[in-house]
C-alpha positions as CSV (number, residue, x, y, z in Angstrom):
1,M,-31.7,3.3,-20.9
2,A,-29.5,6.0,-20.1
3,Q,-25.9,5.6,-19.3
4,T,-25.2,5.5,-15.3
5,A,-23.7,8.5,-14.0
6,S,-21.1,8.3,-11.1
7,I,-21.4,11.9,-9.5
8,G,-19.4,12.8,-6.2
9,I,-20.9,15.4,-4.1
10,V,-18.9,17.0,-1.2
11,S,-20.3,19.1,1.9
12,I,-17.4,21.2,3.1
13,S,-18.1,22.3,6.6
14,D,-16.3,22.3,10.0
15,R,-19.4,22.3,11.8
16,A,-21.6,19.9,10.0
17,S,-18.5,17.5,9.7
18,S,-18.0,17.5,13.3
19,G,-21.6,17.0,14.4
20,V,-22.4,20.5,15.5
21,Y,-25.3,20.9,13.0
22,E,-26.9,18.6,10.4
23,D,-25.5,18.9,7.0
24,K,-28.0,20.1,4.4
25,G,-25.9,20.4,1.5
26,L,-25.7,16.9,0.4
27,P,-29.2,16.1,0.7
28,A,-29.8,19.5,-1.4
29,L,-27.5,18.4,-4.2
30,K,-29.1,14.7,-4.1
31,E,-32.6,16.0,-4.3
32,W,-31.6,18.5,-7.5
33,L,-29.5,15.9,-9.3
34,V,-32.3,13.3,-9.1
35,G,-34.9,15.6,-10.1
36,A,-33.0,17.1,-13.0
37,L,-31.2,13.9,-14.7
38,H,-32.8,10.9,-16.4
39,N,-29.9,9.0,-15.9
40,P,-29.2,6.5,-13.1
41,I,-26.9,8.1,-10.5
42,T,-24.2,6.4,-8.3
43,F,-23.6,9.2,-5.8
44,V,-20.5,9.3,-4.1
45,E,-20.7,11.4,-0.8
46,R,-18.4,13.1,1.4
47,L,-18.8,15.3,4.5
48,I,-15.3,16.9,5.3
49,P,-14.1,20.0,7.2
50,D,-12.7,23.3,5.7
51,E,-9.2,21.9,5.5
52,Q,-7.3,22.6,2.1
53,A,-5.3,19.2,2.1
54,A,-8.4,17.3,3.3
55,I,-10.4,18.7,0.2
56,E,-7.8,18.2,-2.4
57,A,-7.1,14.7,-1.6
58,T,-11.1,14.3,-1.7
59,L,-11.4,15.9,-5.0
60,I,-8.4,13.7,-6.3
61,E,-10.0,10.7,-5.1
62,L,-13.7,11.6,-6.5
63,A,-12.4,12.9,-9.6
64,A,-10.7,9.5,-10.4
65,Q,-14.2,7.9,-10.2
66,C,-16.8,10.5,-11.2
67,C,-17.8,12.2,-14.4
68,L,-19.0,15.2,-12.0
69,V,-18.2,16.5,-8.7
70,L,-20.0,19.1,-6.9
71,T,-19.2,20.8,-3.7
72,T,-20.7,23.0,-1.4
73,G,-19.5,25.4,1.1
74,G,-16.5,27.2,1.9
75,T,-16.5,29.6,-1.1
76,G,-16.5,32.9,0.7
77,P,-14.2,35.0,2.2
78,A,-13.6,33.8,5.6
79,P,-10.2,32.6,6.8
80,R,-11.2,29.0,6.7
81,D,-13.0,29.1,3.3
82,V,-10.3,27.3,1.3
83,T,-12.4,25.3,-1.2
84,P,-11.5,27.4,-4.4
85,E,-8.1,26.9,-3.4
86,A,-8.0,23.4,-3.0
87,T,-10.1,23.1,-6.2
88,L,-7.5,25.1,-8.5
89,A,-4.8,23.2,-6.8
90,V,-5.9,20.0,-8.4
91,A,-7.3,21.1,-11.8
92,D,-6.1,20.7,-15.2
93,K,-8.2,23.3,-16.7
94,V,-10.1,26.2,-15.4
95,L,-13.2,27.2,-16.8
96,P,-14.0,30.5,-15.8
97,G,-17.5,31.0,-17.2
98,F,-19.0,28.9,-14.6
99,G,-17.6,31.0,-11.6
100,E,-18.7,34.2,-13.3
101,Q,-22.2,32.7,-14.2
102,M,-22.7,31.2,-10.7
103,R,-22.2,34.8,-9.1
104,A,-24.3,36.5,-11.8
105,V,-27.1,33.9,-11.1
106,S,-26.7,34.6,-7.1
107,L,-26.4,38.2,-7.7
108,K,-30.2,38.1,-8.8
109,Y,-31.0,37.2,-5.3
110,V,-28.4,38.6,-2.8
111,P,-25.8,41.3,-3.1
112,T,-23.5,39.6,-1.0
113,A,-22.8,37.0,-4.0
114,I,-20.4,39.5,-5.0
115,L,-18.3,38.0,-2.1
116,S,-18.5,34.4,-3.5
117,R,-15.3,33.0,-5.2
118,Q,-16.9,29.7,-6.8
119,V,-14.8,28.2,-9.6
120,G,-15.4,25.2,-12.2
121,V,-12.6,23.1,-13.2
122,V,-11.6,19.8,-15.4
123,R,-9.6,17.4,-13.6
124,G,-8.9,14.5,-16.3
125,S,-12.6,13.5,-17.4
126,C,-14.3,15.0,-14.5
127,L,-16.0,18.3,-14.2
128,I,-15.9,20.0,-10.9
129,L,-18.1,22.9,-9.6
130,N,-17.9,24.8,-6.1
131,L,-21.5,25.6,-5.1
132,P,-22.9,27.9,-2.4
133,G,-23.5,26.3,0.9
134,Q,-27.2,27.1,1.5
135,P,-30.0,24.7,0.0
136,K,-31.8,27.6,-1.6
137,A,-28.6,28.9,-3.2
138,I,-27.5,25.4,-4.5
139,K,-31.0,25.0,-6.2
140,E,-30.8,28.7,-7.7
141,T,-27.2,28.0,-8.8
142,L,-27.6,24.7,-10.6
143,D,-30.8,26.1,-12.2
144,G,-28.7,28.9,-13.6
145,V,-25.6,27.0,-15.0
146,F,-26.5,23.2,-15.4
147,A,-27.6,23.4,-18.9
148,A,-23.8,23.5,-20.0
149,V,-22.9,20.9,-17.8
150,P,-23.8,17.6,-19.8
151,Y,-22.1,19.1,-23.1
152,G,-18.9,19.9,-21.0
153,I,-18.9,16.1,-19.8
154,D,-19.3,15.1,-23.4
155,L,-16.4,17.2,-24.3
156,I,-14.3,15.7,-21.6
157,G,-15.2,12.2,-22.3
158,G,-17.8,11.4,-19.6
159,P,-21.3,9.8,-20.1
160,Y,-24.1,11.4,-22.1
161,L,-26.1,13.2,-19.3
162,E,-29.9,13.6,-20.3
163,T,-31.9,16.2,-18.3
164,R,-35.6,16.0,-17.6
165,E,-36.7,19.1,-20.0
166,E,-39.5,19.9,-17.6
167,V,-36.9,20.7,-15.2
168,L,-33.9,22.0,-17.0
169,K,-33.1,21.7,-21.1
170,A,-29.4,20.8,-21.4
171,F,-28.0,22.7,-24.4
172,R,-25.9,20.8,-26.8
173,P,-25.0,21.8,-30.4
174,K,-27.2,20.0,-33.1
175,S,-24.4,17.6,-34.0
176,A,-23.8,16.4,-30.4
177,I,-27.5,15.5,-29.7
178,K,-28.1,11.8,-29.6
179,P,-31.6,10.4,-29.9
180,A,-33.4,10.4,-26.8
181,I,-32.9,7.0,-24.8
182,T,-35.1,7.3,-22.0
183,G,-38.3,6.0,-21.7
């Protein structure tokens, strides 16, 4: 049986967190992850406003208990968009390739992807990725970058994540591949 993965999912939106409209980020993240991973997943969910201190506190809390934290929202150039600043403030290491690739993927679909400021970082033994806010963009972005996530989590001491190859094949060097333990 595959190892259980504790994954934090955080939707960052002033309006959704105050009930002005229904959050669509958390359901989109859960749906994609459940469809892509063989591992049993324990989700730790948060819906919070665009407040840098709250985002930082949430990321610190979740990184202490999760191998992966995915945020959605707050990555644009608007004054209230502070997710990247909060993420960088709590990071031990920055992984610039994630931000570069997320923007490259999104540019295939919309020219405004160039306005995105998504980042990928490591805090302790947790990988944190900032994703766009819309469900369609969340899926497109995860489809474009997640192949590198399982090996990245291996390298920082997290659980062995197994992807469903019909959805997405994780990349690992041959020396890092374990025999399939899923049924």
